[in-house]
GUBAMAR-475953 format. One record per residue (C-alpha): x, y, z; residue number from 0; residue in three letters. Coordinates in steps of 0.25 Angstrom, whole numbers. Layout:
N
east,north,up,resi,resn
X,Y,Z,NUM,ALA
...
//
This chain:
555
east,north,up,resi,resn
270,-207,243,0,MET
255,-205,243,1,LYS
256,-193,235,2,LYS
265,-200,225,3,VAL
256,-212,224,4,LEU
244,-202,221,5,ALA
251,-198,208,6,VAL
255,-212,203,7,LEU
249,-217,190,8,ILE
236,-225,191,9,SER
230,-236,181,10,GLY
234,-249,177,11,VAL
239,-254,163,12,LEU
228,-263,159,13,ALA
237,-273,154,14,SER
244,-284,159,15,SER
258,-279,157,16,LEU
268,-287,164,17,LEU
275,-281,176,18,ALA
290,-280,178,19,GLY
300,-282,167,20,CYS
293,-290,156,21,GLY
280,-285,149,22,GLN
270,-293,142,23,ASP
255,-293,140,24,ALA
244,-302,146,25,GLY
230,-301,150,26,GLY
218,-309,155,27,THR
210,-320,150,28,ALA
197,-317,141,29,PRO
185,-316,149,30,ALA
178,-328,145,31,GLU
191,-337,150,32,THR
193,-329,163,33,GLU
187,-338,173,34,SER
195,-350,169,35,ALA
207,-342,168,36,ALA
205,-337,182,37,GLN
203,-352,187,38,GLN
216,-356,180,39,ASP
224,-344,186,40,GLU
218,-346,199,41,SER
222,-361,199,42,ALA
236,-357,194,43,ALA
238,-347,205,44,LEU
234,-357,216,45,GLU
244,-367,210,46,ALA
255,-356,209,47,SER
252,-353,224,48,GLU
253,-367,228,49,ALA
267,-369,221,50,GLU
273,-356,225,51,GLU
283,-358,236,52,PRO
279,-351,250,53,THR
288,-342,258,54,GLU
288,-352,269,55,GLU
291,-364,260,56,GLY
302,-357,252,57,SER
309,-351,264,58,GLY
308,-338,257,59,LYS
299,-326,254,60,LYS
293,-327,241,61,THR
288,-316,231,62,ILE
280,-321,219,63,THR
279,-313,206,64,VAL
268,-317,197,65,SER
267,-307,186,66,ILE
264,-310,171,67,GLN
275,-316,163,68,THR
281,-312,150,69,GLY
293,-311,142,70,THR
305,-309,152,71,GLY
296,-307,164,72,VAL
301,-319,171,73,GLN
316,-316,168,74,ALA
314,-302,174,75,GLY
307,-306,187,76,TRP
316,-318,189,77,ASP
328,-309,189,78,ALA
322,-299,199,79,VAL
318,-311,208,80,ALA
332,-316,208,81,ALA
338,-303,211,82,ALA
328,-300,222,83,TYR
330,-314,228,84,GLU
345,-312,228,85,GLU
343,-299,237,86,LYS
332,-306,245,87,ASN
336,-321,247,88,PRO
324,-323,256,89,ASP
314,-320,244,90,VAL
310,-330,233,91,ASP
303,-322,222,92,VAL
295,-331,213,93,ILE
292,-326,198,94,ILE
280,-333,195,95,ASP
275,-326,182,96,LEU
260,-328,177,97,LYS
255,-328,162,98,ALA
250,-315,157,99,ALA
237,-322,152,100,ASP
227,-322,163,101,GLY
236,-315,172,102,TYR
226,-305,177,103,ASP
217,-317,182,104,GLN
229,-323,189,105,TRP
233,-310,196,106,VAL
219,-308,200,107,GLN
218,-322,206,108,THR
231,-319,213,109,ALA
226,-307,220,110,PHE
213,-314,225,111,THR
220,-327,229,112,SER
222,-329,244,113,GLU
237,-332,243,114,ASN
243,-329,230,115,PRO
257,-333,227,116,ALA
260,-321,218,117,ALA
265,-307,224,118,ASP
269,-299,213,119,ILE
258,-298,201,120,VAL
254,-289,189,121,ASN
243,-282,197,122,ILE
237,-275,186,123,ASN
229,-287,182,124,LEU
224,-289,195,125,ALA
212,-280,194,126,GLY
205,-277,207,127,ASP
210,-291,213,128,THR
222,-284,218,129,SER
214,-273,226,130,THR
219,-273,241,131,GLY
228,-285,238,132,LYS
241,-279,232,133,ALA
252,-272,238,134,VAL
252,-257,238,135,ASN
265,-253,233,136,PHE
263,-238,238,137,SER
265,-244,252,138,ASP
280,-248,248,139,TYR
283,-237,238,140,ILE
291,-228,248,141,ASP
298,-240,254,142,ASN
313,-241,253,143,ASP
317,-251,243,144,SER
329,-260,246,145,PRO
332,-260,230,146,TYR
334,-245,229,147,SER
340,-233,236,148,ASP
326,-228,239,149,GLY
311,-231,240,150,THR
303,-242,232,151,TRP
296,-230,225,152,GLY
309,-224,221,153,GLU
313,-236,212,154,GLN
302,-234,201,155,PHE
293,-223,196,156,ASP
282,-224,206,157,VAL
274,-213,199,158,ALA
271,-223,187,159,GLN
265,-234,196,160,GLN
250,-237,196,161,LYS
242,-232,209,162,VAL
228,-235,212,163,ASP
222,-221,213,164,MET
211,-226,221,165,SER
219,-232,232,166,THR
233,-226,230,167,GLY
239,-240,230,168,GLU
250,-244,220,169,MET
249,-260,218,170,THR
256,-260,205,171,ALA
271,-259,202,172,LEU
274,-255,187,173,SER
289,-253,183,174,LEU
288,-250,168,175,GLN
281,-240,160,176,SER
272,-244,149,177,VAL
265,-237,137,178,GLN
255,-243,127,179,VAL
257,-240,113,180,VAL
254,-244,98,181,TRP
264,-252,91,182,LEU
265,-253,76,183,TYR
272,-260,65,184,ASN
280,-249,59,185,GLN
283,-257,46,186,SER
268,-259,43,187,VAL
265,-245,46,188,PHE
275,-240,36,189,ASP
271,-250,26,190,GLU
256,-246,27,191,VAL
260,-231,28,192,GLY
254,-228,42,193,VAL
259,-222,54,194,SER
256,-222,69,195,ALA
242,-216,72,196,PRO
240,-205,82,197,GLU
224,-206,83,198,THR
214,-218,83,199,TRP
209,-214,69,200,ASP
223,-214,63,201,GLU
225,-228,70,202,LEU
212,-232,62,203,ILE
217,-227,49,204,ASP
231,-235,51,205,VAL
223,-247,54,206,CYS
215,-246,41,207,LYS
228,-244,33,208,LYS
235,-256,40,209,LEU
224,-265,38,210,LYS
223,-261,23,211,ASP
237,-265,22,212,ALA
235,-279,27,213,GLY
239,-277,41,214,TYR
231,-279,54,215,GLN
232,-265,60,216,PRO
233,-268,75,217,ILE
237,-280,83,218,ALA
228,-280,96,219,MET
223,-290,105,220,PRO
208,-290,106,221,GLY
206,-301,117,222,ASP
201,-299,131,223,TYR
215,-297,136,224,ASP
217,-285,127,225,SER
205,-278,131,226,PHE
208,-281,146,227,TYR
223,-279,148,228,SER
228,-277,134,229,GLY
229,-268,122,230,THR
213,-266,120,231,MET
213,-263,134,232,GLY
224,-253,133,233,TRP
218,-246,121,234,LEU
204,-245,129,235,ALA
211,-237,140,236,GLN
219,-229,131,237,VAL
207,-224,123,238,TYR
197,-223,134,239,ALA
207,-213,140,240,ASP
205,-204,129,241,GLN
190,-203,132,242,THR
192,-202,148,243,THR
203,-192,150,244,ARG
194,-182,156,245,SER
189,-192,167,246,MET
201,-188,176,247,VAL
195,-174,177,248,GLU
183,-180,186,249,LYS
191,-192,192,250,ASN
202,-182,197,251,ARG
203,-180,211,252,ALA
196,-167,216,253,GLN
200,-157,227,254,GLU
195,-164,240,255,GLY
197,-178,235,256,ASP
206,-187,244,257,TYR
216,-189,233,258,CYS
216,-174,228,259,TYR
230,-170,227,260,ASP
231,-154,225,261,PRO
244,-154,219,262,ASP
240,-162,207,263,ILE
225,-162,207,264,ASP
224,-147,210,265,GLY
231,-143,198,266,VAL
227,-154,188,267,TRP
220,-150,175,268,GLU
214,-159,164,269,TYR
221,-159,151,270,ASP
218,-171,142,271,PRO
229,-166,132,272,SER
239,-170,142,273,ASP
240,-186,143,274,PRO
247,-185,157,275,TRP
237,-175,163,276,ASN
229,-185,171,277,ASP
241,-193,176,278,ASP
241,-196,191,279,ALA
251,-187,194,280,ALA
243,-175,189,281,LYS
230,-178,196,282,LEU
223,-188,205,283,THR
211,-196,201,284,GLN
200,-199,212,285,ASN
195,-214,210,286,PRO
182,-210,217,287,GLY
179,-199,207,288,ARG
184,-208,195,289,ALA
174,-220,199,290,PHE
163,-210,203,291,ALA
164,-204,189,292,ASN
162,-218,183,293,VAL
151,-222,192,294,LYS
143,-210,191,295,ASP
144,-210,175,296,GLY
153,-198,174,297,VAL
163,-206,166,298,TYR
158,-218,158,299,THR
163,-228,148,300,GLY
152,-225,137,301,ASP
157,-211,134,302,THR
158,-206,119,303,ALA
173,-207,121,304,GLY
173,-221,125,305,MET
165,-224,113,306,LYS
175,-217,104,307,THR
186,-225,109,308,VAL
179,-238,106,309,TRP
173,-234,93,310,LYS
188,-231,89,311,ASN
192,-244,94,312,PHE
182,-251,86,313,ALA
188,-244,73,314,GLU
201,-252,76,315,VAL
197,-264,83,316,PHE
195,-275,79,317,PRO
196,-272,64,318,GLU
211,-267,65,319,TYR
215,-277,75,320,ALA
212,-290,68,321,GLY
197,-290,66,322,GLY
190,-300,73,323,ASP
203,-307,77,324,ALA
206,-295,86,325,PHE
198,-300,98,326,PHE
205,-314,97,327,GLY
219,-307,97,328,THR
228,-308,109,329,ASN
240,-300,112,330,ALA
249,-311,106,331,ASP
241,-311,94,332,GLY
242,-296,92,333,ALA
257,-297,94,334,LYS
257,-308,84,335,THR
251,-299,73,336,LEU
259,-288,76,337,PHE
272,-295,76,338,TYR
268,-302,63,339,GLN
267,-289,56,340,GLY
252,-292,54,341,LYS
247,-281,63,342,ALA
252,-267,63,343,ALA
249,-261,77,344,MET
247,-265,91,345,MET
246,-259,105,346,VAL
256,-263,115,347,ASN
264,-257,127,348,GLY
277,-250,124,349,ALA
284,-264,128,350,TRP
279,-269,115,351,GLY
290,-260,109,352,ILE
301,-268,116,353,ILE
294,-281,113,354,ASP
294,-277,99,355,PHE
310,-274,99,356,MET
312,-288,106,357,ASN
304,-295,96,358,ASP
310,-289,84,359,MET
324,-292,90,360,ALA
319,-307,91,361,ALA
314,-308,77,362,LEU
327,-302,72,363,GLU
335,-312,79,364,SER
326,-323,73,365,GLY
317,-325,86,366,GLY
302,-324,87,367,SER
291,-315,94,368,ILE
283,-322,104,369,GLU
269,-319,110,370,THR
266,-319,124,371,SER
265,-334,125,372,ASP
279,-337,118,373,GLY
274,-340,104,374,GLU
282,-335,93,375,ALA
275,-325,83,376,ILE
275,-331,70,377,ALA
280,-322,58,378,ASP
283,-310,67,379,ALA
291,-299,59,380,ILE
300,-288,61,381,GLN
295,-274,60,382,PHE
297,-259,65,383,ASP
288,-255,77,384,LEU
281,-242,79,385,GLY
273,-237,91,386,SER
263,-226,93,387,PHE
254,-221,105,388,ASN
239,-223,106,389,MET
231,-215,95,390,PRO
221,-206,101,391,SER
206,-208,97,392,MET
198,-196,94,393,GLU
183,-193,94,394,GLY
171,-191,104,395,GLU
175,-192,118,396,GLY
190,-192,116,397,ILE
197,-183,126,398,GLU
212,-184,124,399,ALA
222,-191,116,400,LYS
226,-205,119,401,ALA
235,-210,129,402,ARG
240,-224,132,403,THR
244,-233,144,404,ILE
257,-228,149,405,GLU
259,-234,163,406,VAL
268,-241,172,407,ALA
268,-256,169,408,ASN
271,-268,178,409,GLY
259,-268,188,410,PHE
266,-277,198,411,LEU
257,-279,211,412,GLY
259,-287,224,413,VAL
248,-295,230,414,ILE
249,-292,245,415,SER
251,-303,254,416,LYS
255,-296,267,417,GLY
265,-285,271,418,GLN
277,-294,273,419,GLU
275,-301,259,420,HIS
271,-288,253,421,ASP
284,-281,257,422,ASP
292,-293,252,423,LEU
286,-292,238,424,VAL
287,-277,238,425,LEU
302,-278,241,426,ASP
303,-287,228,427,PHE
296,-277,220,428,LEU
305,-266,225,429,MET
317,-274,220,430,PHE
309,-277,207,431,PHE
307,-262,205,432,SER
320,-257,208,433,SER
331,-254,197,434,LYS
338,-267,200,435,GLU
326,-276,200,436,GLY
320,-269,188,437,GLN
333,-269,180,438,SER
335,-284,183,439,ILE
321,-288,179,440,CYS
321,-279,166,441,ILE
334,-284,161,442,GLU
331,-299,163,443,GLU
317,-298,157,444,SER
323,-291,145,445,LEU
333,-302,143,446,LYS
322,-311,143,447,ALA
314,-305,132,448,GLY
305,-296,141,449,GLY
301,-282,140,450,ASN
299,-269,146,451,VAL
286,-261,145,452,ALA
292,-247,146,453,GLY
302,-239,154,454,SER
305,-244,168,455,SER
299,-236,180,456,LEU
310,-241,189,457,VAL
321,-231,191,458,TYR
334,-234,185,459,GLY
330,-246,176,460,VAL
335,-245,161,461,GLU
331,-253,149,462,TYR
340,-257,138,463,PRO
342,-245,128,464,GLU
333,-251,117,465,GLU
321,-253,126,466,ILE
322,-239,132,467,GLN
323,-233,118,468,ASN
311,-240,114,469,ALA
303,-234,125,470,PHE
308,-220,123,471,SER
300,-218,110,472,ASN
287,-220,117,473,LEU
278,-208,119,474,THR
270,-207,131,475,PHE
255,-202,129,476,ILE
249,-203,143,477,GLY
243,-214,151,478,ASN
228,-219,151,479,VAL
230,-228,163,480,GLN
229,-219,175,481,LYS
219,-217,187,482,ASP
205,-218,181,483,PHE
207,-213,167,484,ASN
204,-226,160,485,ASN
194,-231,170,486,LEU
183,-234,160,487,LEU
192,-239,148,488,ALA
189,-254,150,489,ARG
177,-254,160,490,GLY
182,-250,173,491,ILE
191,-256,184,492,GLY
200,-268,182,493,GLU
190,-280,184,494,SER
190,-292,174,495,ALA
175,-289,173,496,GLU
176,-275,168,497,THR
187,-279,157,498,PHE
179,-291,152,499,ARG
167,-283,150,500,ASP
175,-272,143,501,PHE
181,-283,134,502,TYR
168,-289,131,503,GLN
160,-276,126,504,TYR
173,-271,119,505,SER
174,-284,111,506,TYR
159,-283,108,507,ASP
161,-269,103,508,TYR
173,-271,95,509,LEU
168,-283,88,510,SER
155,-275,84,511,GLY
145,-282,94,512,ALA
141,-269,101,513,ILE
142,-255,98,514,THR
151,-244,104,515,VAL
139,-238,112,516,ASP
136,-252,117,517,GLU
151,-254,121,518,TRP
151,-241,129,519,ALA
138,-245,136,520,GLU
145,-258,140,521,LYS
158,-251,144,522,HIS
150,-241,154,523,GLU
143,-253,159,524,GLN
155,-261,161,525,ASN
160,-249,169,526,ILE
149,-247,178,527,MET
148,-262,181,528,ASN
162,-262,186,529,HIS
164,-248,192,530,VAL
162,-253,206,531,LEU
172,-264,205,532,ASP
182,-254,199,533,ALA
179,-245,211,534,MET
180,-255,221,535,ALA
194,-260,215,536,ALA
199,-245,217,537,LYS
193,-245,231,538,GLY
182,-235,228,539,VAL
168,-238,232,540,GLY
154,-232,228,541,GLU
153,-223,241,542,SER
167,-217,237,543,ASP
161,-212,224,544,LEU
152,-202,232,545,ALA
164,-195,239,546,ASN
176,-197,229,547,PRO
183,-186,237,548,GLN
186,-196,248,549,ASN
196,-208,247,550,GLU
189,-220,242,551,PRO
184,-230,253,552,THR
180,-241,244,553,GLY
165,-241,249,554,ASN
//
């Protein structure tokens, strides 16, 4: 099993995509309101803890699911809970969903609280607060499952799960695949006479023609949420990857390293023309070497390639994404512009294609399209939808064609509360991740208007034909989120501080307050300011950097 886990995909989709059956977008509060939001969420957490029935008071064992809410999510999880309770009448499964807005602060408070009510959460937004406090699923992956004919790991595609290469731990369970793509209004493109771009320069040309024709070229949120956990954050990772592909050559495990695998590392050769060349199944990356290369200045955030990326961003944002209004646009605002036919393109996950199918069906039947808070979008229109992959940037420092975010999605984590309770929660997750459990969840979620992000990673689960057909047309181009490939894309690590700094100087640059050279200088400073914290979160200490061939001790 250790060998299997060593080749699992690493890296977190830095978005707040919902776990399980329903998908939606969320994020975090702007930096200037974070302190008050944290206080509110902490108070809410304490109140929920006080109200939750205890195992002693109810006479039953309890499992509390507190993931982000969204359309269809409650219905799907309620159905799974009911089916599980029927099989296990001594267990009470509480589905206590949380709002997407501010969820990152809530889940971080849960992990730092002494007695949190929540058991199952979206761990991808917990940052380093979950370090040492989450259940390691690799301890259970070989256990026989009561809900299938084999082990738990034989129920779903384990090779697509996120594993921390620094610790070998698997603390997130993701059961759907996902791909980030560009969506566009085919009717507008046909009217203006433009086609899907393949390069960033072509994207700029398409934007100019769309704007000249009276359309806002791109519907894109430009608030803090977008840079931290949404579309601008996704683009920052995608295009930084074009400049950092060669990092893997010096971050890779070398002969004599504790993590070196001669069967794969002994035969691997760098090939930037192959978008899957640096997949975790093909080589091992050494966290000690990766952080040493950053701390010693071998790899930095102020390179010519990074400047090329951000100069290209400035050619598009904010001018072609609403001008000054770009920074005040949130995800709902972007969705509204796109569905009103005022904006011609947007970046979304592949689940957006299914959302669109459902939304057009609603309009056809006289219904409405709603934002995340349930508000109907006025003047929404029907149109044909197209999609295209990330247009590649070209220029100084660009090393390979653009890839995108292609990962397993869901990120269910469990707050550890002791062996007996952990075993109970994992039994429920075994049912949830079985063919029976996932089929129940997906069916009920879809009935309630929910969505799926991509193909199911649970063996034997099938989607309705029209949904499966929609996903079959997508072309995979490689994933940027693996191991340490995008380590320097948005600062370093997963702390709120590094993301706040990244947003501030990126805002200053795109609004014209600083130059690209100043942006790059601030970006490198951000990285160096937080590199020790990022190392600590991965269990790597400063003394480990001198001997990266040894397994990190954290000292």
